[in-house]
All heavy atoms as atom14 arrays in JSON, in Angstrom:
{
  "sequence": "MAPIAVGDKIPDETLAYFDADNQLQRLSVHSLAAGKKVIIFGVPGAFTPTCRMSYSF",
  "atom14_mask": [
    [1, 1, 1, 1, 1, 1, 1, 1, 0, 0, 0, 0, 0, 0],
    [1, 1, 1, 1, 1, 0, 0, 0, 0, 0, 0, 0, 0, 0],
    [1, 1, 1, 1, 1, 1, 1, 0, 0, 0, 0, 0, 0, 0],
    [1, 1, 1, 1, 1, 1, 1, 1, 0, 0, 0, 0, 0, 0],
    [1, 1, 1, 1, 1, 0, 0, 0, 0, 0, 0, 0, 0, 0],
    [1, 1, 1, 1, 1, 1, 1, 0, 0, 0, 0, 0, 0, 0],
    [1, 1, 1, 1, 0, 0, 0, 0, 0, 0, 0, 0, 0, 0],
    [1, 1, 1, 1, 1, 1, 1, 1, 0, 0, 0, 0, 0, 0],
    [1, 1, 1, 1, 1, 1, 1, 1, 1, 0, 0, 0, 0, 0],
    [1, 1, 1, 1, 1, 1, 1, 1, 0, 0, 0, 0, 0, 0],
    [1, 1, 1, 1, 1, 1, 1, 0, 0, 0, 0, 0, 0, 0],
    [1, 1, 1, 1, 1, 1, 1, 1, 0, 0, 0, 0, 0, 0],
    [1, 1, 1, 1, 1, 1, 1, 1, 1, 0, 0, 0, 0, 0],
    [1, 1, 1, 1, 1, 1, 1, 0, 0, 0, 0, 0, 0, 0],
    [1, 1, 1, 1, 1, 1, 1, 1, 0, 0, 0, 0, 0, 0],
    [1, 1, 1, 1, 1, 0, 0, 0, 0, 0, 0, 0, 0, 0],
    [1, 1, 1, 1, 1, 1, 1, 1, 1, 1, 1, 1, 0, 0],
    [1, 1, 1, 1, 1, 1, 1, 1, 1, 1, 1, 0, 0, 0],
    [1, 1, 1, 1, 1, 1, 1, 1, 0, 0, 0, 0, 0, 0],
    [1, 1, 1, 1, 1, 0, 0, 0, 0, 0, 0, 0, 0, 0],
    [1, 1, 1, 1, 1, 1, 1, 1, 0, 0, 0, 0, 0, 0],
    [1, 1, 1, 1, 1, 1, 1, 1, 0, 0, 0, 0, 0, 0],
    [1, 1, 1, 1, 1, 1, 1, 1, 1, 0, 0, 0, 0, 0],
    [1, 1, 1, 1, 1, 1, 1, 1, 0, 0, 0, 0, 0, 0],
    [1, 1, 1, 1, 1, 1, 1, 1, 1, 0, 0, 0, 0, 0],
    [1, 1, 1, 1, 1, 1, 1, 1, 1, 1, 1, 0, 0, 0],
    [1, 1, 1, 1, 1, 1, 1, 1, 0, 0, 0, 0, 0, 0],
    [1, 1, 1, 1, 1, 1, 0, 0, 0, 0, 0, 0, 0, 0],
    [1, 1, 1, 1, 1, 1, 1, 0, 0, 0, 0, 0, 0, 0],
    [1, 1, 1, 1, 1, 1, 1, 1, 1, 1, 0, 0, 0, 0],
    [1, 1, 1, 1, 1, 1, 0, 0, 0, 0, 0, 0, 0, 0],
    [1, 1, 1, 1, 1, 1, 1, 1, 0, 0, 0, 0, 0, 0],
    [1, 1, 1, 1, 1, 0, 0, 0, 0, 0, 0, 0, 0, 0],
    [1, 1, 1, 1, 1, 0, 0, 0, 0, 0, 0, 0, 0, 0],
    [1, 1, 1, 1, 0, 0, 0, 0, 0, 0, 0, 0, 0, 0],
    [1, 1, 1, 1, 1, 1, 1, 1, 1, 0, 0, 0, 0, 0],
    [1, 1, 1, 1, 1, 1, 1, 1, 1, 0, 0, 0, 0, 0],
    [1, 1, 1, 1, 1, 1, 1, 0, 0, 0, 0, 0, 0, 0],
    [1, 1, 1, 1, 1, 1, 1, 1, 0, 0, 0, 0, 0, 0],
    [1, 1, 1, 1, 1, 1, 1, 1, 0, 0, 0, 0, 0, 0],
    [1, 1, 1, 1, 1, 1, 1, 1, 1, 1, 1, 0, 0, 0],
    [1, 1, 1, 1, 0, 0, 0, 0, 0, 0, 0, 0, 0, 0],
    [1, 1, 1, 1, 1, 1, 1, 0, 0, 0, 0, 0, 0, 0],
    [1, 1, 1, 1, 1, 1, 1, 0, 0, 0, 0, 0, 0, 0],
    [1, 1, 1, 1, 0, 0, 0, 0, 0, 0, 0, 0, 0, 0],
    [1, 1, 1, 1, 1, 0, 0, 0, 0, 0, 0, 0, 0, 0],
    [1, 1, 1, 1, 1, 1, 1, 1, 1, 1, 1, 0, 0, 0],
    [1, 1, 1, 1, 1, 1, 1, 0, 0, 0, 0, 0, 0, 0],
    [1, 1, 1, 1, 1, 1, 1, 0, 0, 0, 0, 0, 0, 0],
    [1, 1, 1, 1, 1, 1, 1, 0, 0, 0, 0, 0, 0, 0],
    [1, 1, 1, 1, 1, 1, 0, 0, 0, 0, 0, 0, 0, 0],
    [1, 1, 1, 1, 1, 1, 1, 1, 1, 1, 1, 0, 0, 0],
    [1, 1, 1, 1, 1, 1, 1, 1, 0, 0, 0, 0, 0, 0],
    [1, 1, 1, 1, 1, 1, 0, 0, 0, 0, 0, 0, 0, 0],
    [1, 1, 1, 1, 1, 1, 1, 1, 1, 1, 1, 1, 0, 0],
    [1, 1, 1, 1, 1, 1, 0, 0, 0, 0, 0, 0, 0, 0],
    [1, 1, 1, 1, 1, 1, 1, 1, 1, 1, 1, 0, 0, 0]
  ],
  "atom14_positions": [
    [[29.23, -2.46, -1.58], [29.5, -1.04, -1.7], [29.7, -0.48, -0.29], [28.95, -0.77, 0.62], [28.35, -0.34, -2.41], [28.53, 1.16, -2.48], [27.13, 2.02, -3.25], [27.68, 1.98, -4.94], [0.0, 0.0, 0.0], [0.0, 0.0, 0.0], [0.0, 0.0, 0.0], [0.0, 0.0, 0.0], [0.0, 0.0, 0.0], [0.0, 0.0, 0.0]],
    [[30.71, 0.36, -0.13], [31.0, 0.97, 1.17], [29.98, 2.06, 1.47], [29.43, 2.68, 0.56], [32.4, 1.56, 1.14], [0.0, 0.0, 0.0], [0.0, 0.0, 0.0], [0.0, 0.0, 0.0], [0.0, 0.0, 0.0], [0.0, 0.0, 0.0], [0.0, 0.0, 0.0], [0.0, 0.0, 0.0], [0.0, 0.0, 0.0], [0.0, 0.0, 0.0]],
    [[29.71, 2.3, 2.75], [28.79, 3.38, 3.12], [29.32, 4.74, 2.63], [30.53, 4.92, 2.49], [28.77, 3.34, 4.64], [29.27, 2.0, 5.02], [30.21, 1.58, 3.92], [0.0, 0.0, 0.0], [0.0, 0.0, 0.0], [0.0, 0.0, 0.0], [0.0, 0.0, 0.0], [0.0, 0.0, 0.0], [0.0, 0.0, 0.0], [0.0, 0.0, 0.0]],
    [[28.43, 5.65, 2.4], [28.81, 7.01, 2.0], [29.12, 7.79, 3.27], [28.35, 7.77, 4.22], [27.66, 7.69, 1.22], [27.36, 6.9, -0.06], [28.02, 9.13, 0.88], [26.11, 7.35, -0.77], [0.0, 0.0, 0.0], [0.0, 0.0, 0.0], [0.0, 0.0, 0.0], [0.0, 0.0, 0.0], [0.0, 0.0, 0.0], [0.0, 0.0, 0.0]],
    [[30.25, 8.47, 3.27], [30.67, 9.27, 4.43], [30.55, 10.75, 4.1], [30.47, 11.14, 2.93], [32.1, 8.93, 4.81], [0.0, 0.0, 0.0], [0.0, 0.0, 0.0], [0.0, 0.0, 0.0], [0.0, 0.0, 0.0], [0.0, 0.0, 0.0], [0.0, 0.0, 0.0], [0.0, 0.0, 0.0], [0.0, 0.0, 0.0], [0.0, 0.0, 0.0]],
    [[30.57, 11.57, 5.14], [30.52, 13.03, 4.95], [31.66, 13.43, 4.04], [32.81, 13.02, 4.23], [30.62, 13.75, 6.31], [30.72, 15.25, 6.11], [29.43, 13.41, 7.18], [0.0, 0.0, 0.0], [0.0, 0.0, 0.0], [0.0, 0.0, 0.0], [0.0, 0.0, 0.0], [0.0, 0.0, 0.0], [0.0, 0.0, 0.0], [0.0, 0.0, 0.0]],
    [[31.34, 14.22, 3.03], [32.35, 14.71, 2.09], [32.58, 13.83, 0.88], [33.26, 14.23, -0.06], [0.0, 0.0, 0.0], [0.0, 0.0, 0.0], [0.0, 0.0, 0.0], [0.0, 0.0, 0.0], [0.0, 0.0, 0.0], [0.0, 0.0, 0.0], [0.0, 0.0, 0.0], [0.0, 0.0, 0.0], [0.0, 0.0, 0.0], [0.0, 0.0, 0.0]],
    [[32.05, 12.61, 0.88], [32.19, 11.71, -0.27], [31.36, 12.22, -1.45], [30.32, 12.85, -1.27], [31.71, 10.3, 0.05], [32.67, 9.5, 0.89], [33.79, 10.0, 1.15], [32.31, 8.39, 1.29], [0.0, 0.0, 0.0], [0.0, 0.0, 0.0], [0.0, 0.0, 0.0], [0.0, 0.0, 0.0], [0.0, 0.0, 0.0], [0.0, 0.0, 0.0]],
    [[31.82, 11.9, -2.64], [31.02, 12.15, -3.83], [30.07, 10.97, -3.99], [30.5, 9.81, -3.97], [31.91, 12.28, -5.07], [31.18, 12.65, -6.32], [32.14, 12.9, -7.45], [31.39, 13.31, -8.7], [32.3, 13.58, -9.81], [0.0, 0.0, 0.0], [0.0, 0.0, 0.0], [0.0, 0.0, 0.0], [0.0, 0.0, 0.0], [0.0, 0.0, 0.0]],
    [[28.78, 11.24, -4.1], [27.81, 10.16, -4.19], [27.74, 9.61, -5.62], [28.07, 10.32, -6.58], [26.41, 10.62, -3.73], [25.89, 11.75, -4.59], [26.44, 11.02, -2.27], [24.46, 12.13, -4.29], [0.0, 0.0, 0.0], [0.0, 0.0, 0.0], [0.0, 0.0, 0.0], [0.0, 0.0, 0.0], [0.0, 0.0, 0.0], [0.0, 0.0, 0.0]],
    [[27.34, 8.37, -5.76], [27.19, 7.8, -7.1], [26.13, 8.57, -7.89], [25.15, 9.06, -7.31], [26.72, 6.37, -6.84], [27.03, 6.09, -5.41], [27.02, 7.41, -4.71], [0.0, 0.0, 0.0], [0.0, 0.0, 0.0], [0.0, 0.0, 0.0], [0.0, 0.0, 0.0], [0.0, 0.0, 0.0], [0.0, 0.0, 0.0], [0.0, 0.0, 0.0]],
    [[26.33, 8.7, -9.18], [25.34, 9.38, -10.01], [24.27, 8.38, -10.41], [24.55, 7.39, -11.07], [25.98, 9.99, -11.25], [25.06, 10.96, -11.95], [24.1, 11.45, -11.31], [25.29, 11.26, -13.13], [0.0, 0.0, 0.0], [0.0, 0.0, 0.0], [0.0, 0.0, 0.0], [0.0, 0.0, 0.0], [0.0, 0.0, 0.0], [0.0, 0.0, 0.0]],
    [[23.08, 8.61, -9.97], [21.93, 7.78, -10.29], [20.87, 8.64, -10.95], [20.94, 9.86, -10.93], [21.36, 7.13, -9.02], [22.31, 6.17, -8.34], [22.6, 4.92, -9.16], [21.76, 4.53, -9.99], [23.66, 4.33, -8.95], [0.0, 0.0, 0.0], [0.0, 0.0, 0.0], [0.0, 0.0, 0.0], [0.0, 0.0, 0.0], [0.0, 0.0, 0.0]],
    [[19.87, 8.01, -11.5], [18.77, 8.72, -12.14], [17.54, 8.66, -11.24], [17.17, 7.59, -10.75], [18.44, 8.11, -13.51], [19.61, 8.17, -14.33], [17.31, 8.84, -14.19], [0.0, 0.0, 0.0], [0.0, 0.0, 0.0], [0.0, 0.0, 0.0], [0.0, 0.0, 0.0], [0.0, 0.0, 0.0], [0.0, 0.0, 0.0], [0.0, 0.0, 0.0]],
    [[16.94, 9.81, -11.01], [15.7, 9.9, -10.26], [14.56, 10.12, -11.24], [14.74, 10.77, -12.27], [15.75, 11.06, -9.27], [16.91, 11.05, -8.27], [16.89, 12.32, -7.44], [16.85, 9.83, -7.39], [0.0, 0.0, 0.0], [0.0, 0.0, 0.0], [0.0, 0.0, 0.0], [0.0, 0.0, 0.0], [0.0, 0.0, 0.0], [0.0, 0.0, 0.0]],
    [[13.41, 9.58, -10.93], [12.25, 9.75, -11.8], [11.06, 10.23, -10.99], [10.91, 9.89, -9.82], [11.91, 8.42, -12.48], [0.0, 0.0, 0.0], [0.0, 0.0, 0.0], [0.0, 0.0, 0.0], [0.0, 0.0, 0.0], [0.0, 0.0, 0.0], [0.0, 0.0, 0.0], [0.0, 0.0, 0.0], [0.0, 0.0, 0.0], [0.0, 0.0, 0.0]],
    [[10.24, 11.06, -11.62], [9.03, 11.57, -10.98], [8.03, 11.94, -12.06], [8.38, 12.09, -13.23], [9.35, 12.79, -10.09], [9.81, 14.0, -10.87], [8.91, 14.99, -11.24], [11.14, 14.15, -11.26], [9.32, 16.09, -11.97], [11.56, 15.24, -11.98], [10.65, 16.21, -12.34], [11.07, 17.31, -13.06], [0.0, 0.0, 0.0], [0.0, 0.0, 0.0]],
    [[6.78, 12.06, -11.66], [5.74, 12.51, -12.59], [5.5, 14.0, -12.37], [5.33, 14.45, -11.24], [4.44, 11.73, -12.37], [4.52, 10.33, -12.87], [4.75, 9.28, -12.01], [4.36, 10.05, -14.22], [4.84, 7.98, -12.47], [4.44, 8.75, -14.7], [4.68, 7.71, -13.82], [0.0, 0.0, 0.0], [0.0, 0.0, 0.0], [0.0, 0.0, 0.0]],
    [[5.5, 14.76, -13.46], [5.27, 16.2, -13.37], [3.77, 16.51, -13.27], [2.94, 15.59, -13.2], [5.94, 16.94, -14.53], [5.36, 16.6, -15.89], [4.26, 16.0, -15.97], [6.01, 16.94, -16.89], [0.0, 0.0, 0.0], [0.0, 0.0, 0.0], [0.0, 0.0, 0.0], [0.0, 0.0, 0.0], [0.0, 0.0, 0.0], [0.0, 0.0, 0.0]],
    [[3.45, 17.78, -13.27], [2.05, 18.22, -13.13], [1.16, 17.72, -14.26], [-0.06, 17.6, -14.09], [1.98, 19.74, -13.04], [0.0, 0.0, 0.0], [0.0, 0.0, 0.0], [0.0, 0.0, 0.0], [0.0, 0.0, 0.0], [0.0, 0.0, 0.0], [0.0, 0.0, 0.0], [0.0, 0.0, 0.0], [0.0, 0.0, 0.0], [0.0, 0.0, 0.0]],
    [[1.77, 17.43, -15.43], [1.01, 16.91, -16.58], [1.01, 15.39, -16.63], [0.67, 14.79, -17.65], [1.57, 17.47, -17.88], [1.42, 18.97, -17.96], [0.37, 19.49, -17.49], [2.35, 19.64, -18.46], [0.0, 0.0, 0.0], [0.0, 0.0, 0.0], [0.0, 0.0, 0.0], [0.0, 0.0, 0.0], [0.0, 0.0, 0.0], [0.0, 0.0, 0.0]],
    [[1.45, 14.75, -15.53], [1.51, 13.3, -15.42], [2.48, 12.67, -16.41], [2.3, 11.53, -16.84], [0.13, 12.67, -15.53], [0.04, 11.35, -14.8], [0.72, 11.15, -13.79], [-0.8, 10.46, -15.27], [0.0, 0.0, 0.0], [0.0, 0.0, 0.0], [0.0, 0.0, 0.0], [0.0, 0.0, 0.0], [0.0, 0.0, 0.0], [0.0, 0.0, 0.0]],
    [[3.52, 13.42, -16.79], [4.56, 12.92, -17.67], [5.77, 12.52, -16.84], [6.18, 13.24, -15.93], [4.97, 14.0, -18.69], [3.84, 14.42, -19.62], [3.35, 13.28, -20.48], [4.14, 12.58, -21.12], [2.05, 13.08, -20.49], [0.0, 0.0, 0.0], [0.0, 0.0, 0.0], [0.0, 0.0, 0.0], [0.0, 0.0, 0.0], [0.0, 0.0, 0.0]],
    [[6.35, 11.37, -17.17], [7.51, 10.88, -16.44], [8.72, 11.75, -16.78], [9.04, 11.97, -17.95], [7.8, 9.43, -16.81], [8.95, 8.78, -16.06], [8.64, 8.69, -14.56], [9.23, 7.4, -16.63], [0.0, 0.0, 0.0], [0.0, 0.0, 0.0], [0.0, 0.0, 0.0], [0.0, 0.0, 0.0], [0.0, 0.0, 0.0], [0.0, 0.0, 0.0]],
    [[9.36, 12.27, -15.76], [10.56, 13.09, -15.92], [11.71, 12.38, -15.22], [11.52, 11.71, -14.22], [10.35, 14.48, -15.3], [9.2, 15.26, -15.88], [9.41, 15.59, -17.34], [10.52, 15.93, -17.77], [8.35, 15.51, -18.12], [0.0, 0.0, 0.0], [0.0, 0.0, 0.0], [0.0, 0.0, 0.0], [0.0, 0.0, 0.0], [0.0, 0.0, 0.0]],
    [[12.92, 12.54, -15.76], [14.11, 11.94, -15.17], [15.19, 12.99, -15.04], [15.3, 13.88, -15.88], [14.63, 10.81, -16.05], [13.66, 9.67, -16.22], [14.18, 8.66, -17.24], [13.14, 7.75, -17.63], [12.94, 6.57, -17.07], [13.7, 6.16, -16.1], [11.96, 5.79, -17.5], [0.0, 0.0, 0.0], [0.0, 0.0, 0.0], [0.0, 0.0, 0.0]],
    [[15.96, 12.9, -13.96], [17.11, 13.77, -13.8], [18.17, 13.04, -13.01], [17.87, 12.11, -12.26], [16.72, 15.09, -13.12], [16.21, 15.01, -11.7], [16.9, 16.08, -10.88], [14.72, 15.25, -11.71], [0.0, 0.0, 0.0], [0.0, 0.0, 0.0], [0.0, 0.0, 0.0], [0.0, 0.0, 0.0], [0.0, 0.0, 0.0], [0.0, 0.0, 0.0]],
    [[19.4, 13.45, -13.19], [20.49, 12.77, -12.49], [20.72, 13.4, -11.12], [20.46, 14.6, -10.92], [21.78, 12.84, -13.32], [22.34, 14.11, -13.25], [0.0, 0.0, 0.0], [0.0, 0.0, 0.0], [0.0, 0.0, 0.0], [0.0, 0.0, 0.0], [0.0, 0.0, 0.0], [0.0, 0.0, 0.0], [0.0, 0.0, 0.0], [0.0, 0.0, 0.0]],
    [[21.2, 12.6, -10.2], [21.51, 13.1, -8.86], [22.57, 14.19, -8.95], [22.47, 15.22, -8.29], [21.99, 11.95, -7.95], [22.55, 12.47, -6.64], [20.85, 10.98, -7.7], [0.0, 0.0, 0.0], [0.0, 0.0, 0.0], [0.0, 0.0, 0.0], [0.0, 0.0, 0.0], [0.0, 0.0, 0.0], [0.0, 0.0, 0.0], [0.0, 0.0, 0.0]],
    [[23.58, 14.0, -9.79], [24.65, 15.0, -9.92], [24.12, 16.33, -10.44], [24.52, 17.38, -9.96], [25.78, 14.48, -10.8], [26.66, 13.48, -10.1], [27.73, 12.9, -10.72], [26.63, 12.96, -8.85], [28.32, 12.07, -9.87], [27.66, 12.08, -8.74], [0.0, 0.0, 0.0], [0.0, 0.0, 0.0], [0.0, 0.0, 0.0], [0.0, 0.0, 0.0]],
    [[23.21, 16.31, -11.41], [22.68, 17.57, -11.92], [21.79, 18.26, -10.88], [21.79, 19.48, -10.77], [21.9, 17.36, -13.22], [20.72, 16.63, -13.0], [0.0, 0.0, 0.0], [0.0, 0.0, 0.0], [0.0, 0.0, 0.0], [0.0, 0.0, 0.0], [0.0, 0.0, 0.0], [0.0, 0.0, 0.0], [0.0, 0.0, 0.0], [0.0, 0.0, 0.0]],
    [[21.08, 17.48, -10.09], [20.2, 18.04, -9.06], [21.02, 18.69, -7.93], [20.64, 19.73, -7.4], [19.32, 16.94, -8.49], [18.3, 17.33, -7.43], [17.28, 18.29, -8.01], [17.61, 16.09, -6.89], [0.0, 0.0, 0.0], [0.0, 0.0, 0.0], [0.0, 0.0, 0.0], [0.0, 0.0, 0.0], [0.0, 0.0, 0.0], [0.0, 0.0, 0.0]],
    [[22.15, 18.09, -7.6], [22.95, 18.56, -6.46], [24.13, 19.44, -6.86], [24.87, 19.9, -5.99], [23.46, 17.35, -5.69], [0.0, 0.0, 0.0], [0.0, 0.0, 0.0], [0.0, 0.0, 0.0], [0.0, 0.0, 0.0], [0.0, 0.0, 0.0], [0.0, 0.0, 0.0], [0.0, 0.0, 0.0], [0.0, 0.0, 0.0], [0.0, 0.0, 0.0]],
    [[24.31, 19.72, -8.14], [25.48, 20.47, -8.6], [25.63, 21.8, -7.88], [24.69, 22.6, -7.83], [25.39, 20.7, -10.11], [0.0, 0.0, 0.0], [0.0, 0.0, 0.0], [0.0, 0.0, 0.0], [0.0, 0.0, 0.0], [0.0, 0.0, 0.0], [0.0, 0.0, 0.0], [0.0, 0.0, 0.0], [0.0, 0.0, 0.0], [0.0, 0.0, 0.0]],
    [[26.78, 22.02, -7.26], [27.08, 23.28, -6.6], [26.37, 23.49, -5.28], [26.36, 24.59, -4.75], [0.0, 0.0, 0.0], [0.0, 0.0, 0.0], [0.0, 0.0, 0.0], [0.0, 0.0, 0.0], [0.0, 0.0, 0.0], [0.0, 0.0, 0.0], [0.0, 0.0, 0.0], [0.0, 0.0, 0.0], [0.0, 0.0, 0.0], [0.0, 0.0, 0.0]],
    [[25.77, 22.44, -4.72], [24.99, 22.57, -3.49], [25.5, 21.58, -2.45], [26.08, 20.55, -2.78], [23.51, 22.27, -3.74], [22.88, 23.15, -4.78], [21.48, 22.64, -5.09], [20.91, 23.41, -6.27], [19.76, 22.74, -6.82], [0.0, 0.0, 0.0], [0.0, 0.0, 0.0], [0.0, 0.0, 0.0], [0.0, 0.0, 0.0], [0.0, 0.0, 0.0]],
    [[25.23, 21.87, -1.2], [25.41, 20.89, -0.13], [24.05, 20.24, 0.05], [23.03, 20.92, 0.12], [25.85, 21.56, 1.16], [27.26, 22.09, 1.09], [27.68, 22.65, 2.44], [29.09, 23.17, 2.34], [29.57, 23.65, 3.64], [0.0, 0.0, 0.0], [0.0, 0.0, 0.0], [0.0, 0.0, 0.0], [0.0, 0.0, 0.0], [0.0, 0.0, 0.0]],
    [[24.03, 18.93, 0.1], [22.76, 18.22, 0.2], [22.77, 17.22, 1.34], [23.82, 16.76, 1.77], [22.4, 17.5, -1.12], [22.22, 18.47, -2.25], [23.44, 16.46, -1.46], [0.0, 0.0, 0.0], [0.0, 0.0, 0.0], [0.0, 0.0, 0.0], [0.0, 0.0, 0.0], [0.0, 0.0, 0.0], [0.0, 0.0, 0.0], [0.0, 0.0, 0.0]],
    [[21.61, 16.91, 1.81], [21.41, 15.84, 2.79], [20.51, 14.81, 2.13], [19.45, 15.15, 1.6], [20.74, 16.38, 4.07], [21.65, 17.4, 4.74], [20.39, 15.24, 5.01], [21.0, 18.1, 5.91], [0.0, 0.0, 0.0], [0.0, 0.0, 0.0], [0.0, 0.0, 0.0], [0.0, 0.0, 0.0], [0.0, 0.0, 0.0], [0.0, 0.0, 0.0]],
    [[20.93, 13.57, 2.18], [20.15, 12.49, 1.59], [19.79, 11.51, 2.69], [20.63, 11.14, 3.5], [20.94, 11.77, 0.49], [21.26, 12.75, -0.64], [20.17, 10.57, -0.03], [22.12, 12.18, -1.72], [0.0, 0.0, 0.0], [0.0, 0.0, 0.0], [0.0, 0.0, 0.0], [0.0, 0.0, 0.0], [0.0, 0.0, 0.0], [0.0, 0.0, 0.0]],
    [[18.54, 11.14, 2.76], [18.12, 10.14, 3.72], [17.18, 9.17, 3.04], [16.61, 9.47, 1.99], [17.46, 10.77, 4.96], [16.12, 11.39, 4.68], [14.96, 10.68, 4.9], [16.03, 12.68, 4.18], [13.72, 11.25, 4.64], [14.79, 13.26, 3.92], [13.64, 12.55, 4.15], [0.0, 0.0, 0.0], [0.0, 0.0, 0.0], [0.0, 0.0, 0.0]],
    [[17.04, 8.03, 3.59], [16.15, 7.04, 3.01], [15.44, 6.26, 4.09], [15.92, 6.17, 5.21], [0.0, 0.0, 0.0], [0.0, 0.0, 0.0], [0.0, 0.0, 0.0], [0.0, 0.0, 0.0], [0.0, 0.0, 0.0], [0.0, 0.0, 0.0], [0.0, 0.0, 0.0], [0.0, 0.0, 0.0], [0.0, 0.0, 0.0], [0.0, 0.0, 0.0]],
    [[14.31, 5.74, 3.75], [13.53, 4.91, 4.66], [13.1, 3.66, 3.91], [12.9, 3.7, 2.7], [12.3, 5.66, 5.21], [12.7, 6.84, 6.06], [11.4, 6.13, 4.09], [0.0, 0.0, 0.0], [0.0, 0.0, 0.0], [0.0, 0.0, 0.0], [0.0, 0.0, 0.0], [0.0, 0.0, 0.0], [0.0, 0.0, 0.0], [0.0, 0.0, 0.0]],
    [[12.99, 2.54, 4.61], [12.53, 1.34, 3.91], [11.07, 1.48, 3.49], [10.3, 2.2, 4.13], [12.69, 0.23, 4.97], [12.71, 0.94, 6.28], [13.27, 2.31, 6.01], [0.0, 0.0, 0.0], [0.0, 0.0, 0.0], [0.0, 0.0, 0.0], [0.0, 0.0, 0.0], [0.0, 0.0, 0.0], [0.0, 0.0, 0.0], [0.0, 0.0, 0.0]],
    [[10.73, 0.85, 2.41], [9.34, 0.88, 1.95], [8.43, 0.16, 2.93], [8.81, -0.84, 3.54], [0.0, 0.0, 0.0], [0.0, 0.0, 0.0], [0.0, 0.0, 0.0], [0.0, 0.0, 0.0], [0.0, 0.0, 0.0], [0.0, 0.0, 0.0], [0.0, 0.0, 0.0], [0.0, 0.0, 0.0], [0.0, 0.0, 0.0], [0.0, 0.0, 0.0]],
    [[7.24, 0.68, 3.09], [6.27, 0.08, 4.01], [5.98, -1.37, 3.62], [5.81, -1.68, 2.45], [4.98, 0.9, 4.01], [0.0, 0.0, 0.0], [0.0, 0.0, 0.0], [0.0, 0.0, 0.0], [0.0, 0.0, 0.0], [0.0, 0.0, 0.0], [0.0, 0.0, 0.0], [0.0, 0.0, 0.0], [0.0, 0.0, 0.0], [0.0, 0.0, 0.0]],
    [[5.95, -2.23, 4.61], [5.61, -3.64, 4.48], [6.61, -4.45, 3.65], [6.3, -5.54, 3.2], [4.19, -3.8, 3.91], [3.17, -3.02, 4.68], [2.57, -1.91, 4.1], [2.85, -3.34, 5.98], [1.64, -1.16, 4.81], [1.92, -2.59, 6.69], [1.32, -1.51, 6.12], [0.0, 0.0, 0.0], [0.0, 0.0, 0.0], [0.0, 0.0, 0.0]],
    [[7.82, -3.91, 3.46], [8.89, -4.68, 2.81], [9.61, -5.48, 3.89], [9.5, -5.19, 5.08], [9.89, -3.76, 2.1], [10.55, -2.94, 3.08], [9.2, -2.89, 1.04], [0.0, 0.0, 0.0], [0.0, 0.0, 0.0], [0.0, 0.0, 0.0], [0.0, 0.0, 0.0], [0.0, 0.0, 0.0], [0.0, 0.0, 0.0], [0.0, 0.0, 0.0]],
    [[10.39, -6.49, 3.51], [11.13, -7.27, 4.52], [12.04, -6.39, 5.39], [12.13, -6.61, 6.59], [11.93, -8.25, 3.69], [11.13, -8.43, 2.44], [10.53, -7.08, 2.17], [0.0, 0.0, 0.0], [0.0, 0.0, 0.0], [0.0, 0.0, 0.0], [0.0, 0.0, 0.0], [0.0, 0.0, 0.0], [0.0, 0.0, 0.0], [0.0, 0.0, 0.0]],
    [[12.67, -5.39, 4.81], [13.55, -4.51, 5.59], [12.75, -3.75, 6.63], [13.14, -3.65, 7.79], [14.28, -3.51, 4.67], [15.03, -4.25, 3.72], [15.19, -2.61, 5.46], [0.0, 0.0, 0.0], [0.0, 0.0, 0.0], [0.0, 0.0, 0.0], [0.0, 0.0, 0.0], [0.0, 0.0, 0.0], [0.0, 0.0, 0.0], [0.0, 0.0, 0.0]],
    [[11.6, -3.24, 6.25], [10.75, -2.51, 7.19], [10.27, -3.44, 8.3], [10.33, -3.09, 9.48], [9.55, -1.91, 6.46], [8.39, -1.04, 7.52], [0.0, 0.0, 0.0], [0.0, 0.0, 0.0], [0.0, 0.0, 0.0], [0.0, 0.0, 0.0], [0.0, 0.0, 0.0], [0.0, 0.0, 0.0], [0.0, 0.0, 0.0], [0.0, 0.0, 0.0]],
    [[9.84, -4.6, 7.96], [9.3, -5.53, 8.95], [10.38, -5.99, 9.92], [10.13, -6.14, 11.1], [8.65, -6.72, 8.25], [7.43, -6.3, 7.44], [6.89, -7.46, 6.64], [6.25, -8.43, 7.52], [4.95, -8.49, 7.75], [4.16, -7.65, 7.14], [4.46, -9.39, 8.55], [0.0, 0.0, 0.0], [0.0, 0.0, 0.0], [0.0, 0.0, 0.0]],
    [[11.61, -6.21, 9.44], [12.71, -6.63, 10.31], [13.11, -5.51, 11.26], [13.47, -5.76, 12.39], [13.92, -7.06, 9.48], [13.74, -8.37, 8.78], [15.13, -8.98, 7.82], [16.35, -7.74, 7.88], [0.0, 0.0, 0.0], [0.0, 0.0, 0.0], [0.0, 0.0, 0.0], [0.0, 0.0, 0.0], [0.0, 0.0, 0.0], [0.0, 0.0, 0.0]],
    [[13.04, -4.28, 10.81], [13.47, -3.14, 11.62], [12.57, -2.92, 12.82], [13.01, -2.41, 13.83], [13.48, -1.87, 10.77], [14.37, -1.99, 9.7], [0.0, 0.0, 0.0], [0.0, 0.0, 0.0], [0.0, 0.0, 0.0], [0.0, 0.0, 0.0], [0.0, 0.0, 0.0], [0.0, 0.0, 0.0], [0.0, 0.0, 0.0], [0.0, 0.0, 0.0]],
    [[11.32, -3.28, 12.72], [10.37, -2.94, 13.76], [9.71, -4.16, 14.4], [8.73, -4.04, 15.1], [9.3, -1.98, 13.23], [9.9, -0.68, 12.8], [10.08, -0.39, 11.47], [10.32, 0.25, 13.74], [10.67, 0.78, 11.07], [10.89, 1.43, 13.35], [11.06, 1.7, 12.01], [11.63, 2.88, 11.64], [0.0, 0.0, 0.0], [0.0, 0.0, 0.0]],
    [[10.23, -5.36, 14.14], [9.61, -6.52, 14.76], [10.15, -6.68, 16.18], [11.34, -6.59, 16.43], [9.87, -7.79, 13.93], [11.25, -7.99, 13.8], [0.0, 0.0, 0.0], [0.0, 0.0, 0.0], [0.0, 0.0, 0.0], [0.0, 0.0, 0.0], [0.0, 0.0, 0.0], [0.0, 0.0, 0.0], [0.0, 0.0, 0.0], [0.0, 0.0, 0.0]],
    [[9.25, -6.85, 17.12], [9.64, -6.98, 18.53], [9.28, -8.35, 19.03], [8.35, -8.95, 18.73], [8.94, -5.91, 19.37], [9.36, -4.53, 19.01], [8.6, -3.75, 18.17], [10.55, -4.01, 19.5], [8.99, -2.46, 17.84], [10.95, -2.73, 19.17], [10.17, -1.96, 18.35], [0.0, 0.0, 0.0], [0.0, 0.0, 0.0], [0.0, 0.0, 0.0]]
  ]
}
């Protein structure tokens, strides 16, 4: 998959979270960002191979 560039339409994925009642909720990226300008960033999970490779000296 090619990197996402400024102005590109991002793939529609499903995000999940637990609400205040500890119930699993799901929403789509497109519905969350509809009509808005958004910034998306990500970080590798702690102690995963990607994280360990990024910071090994």
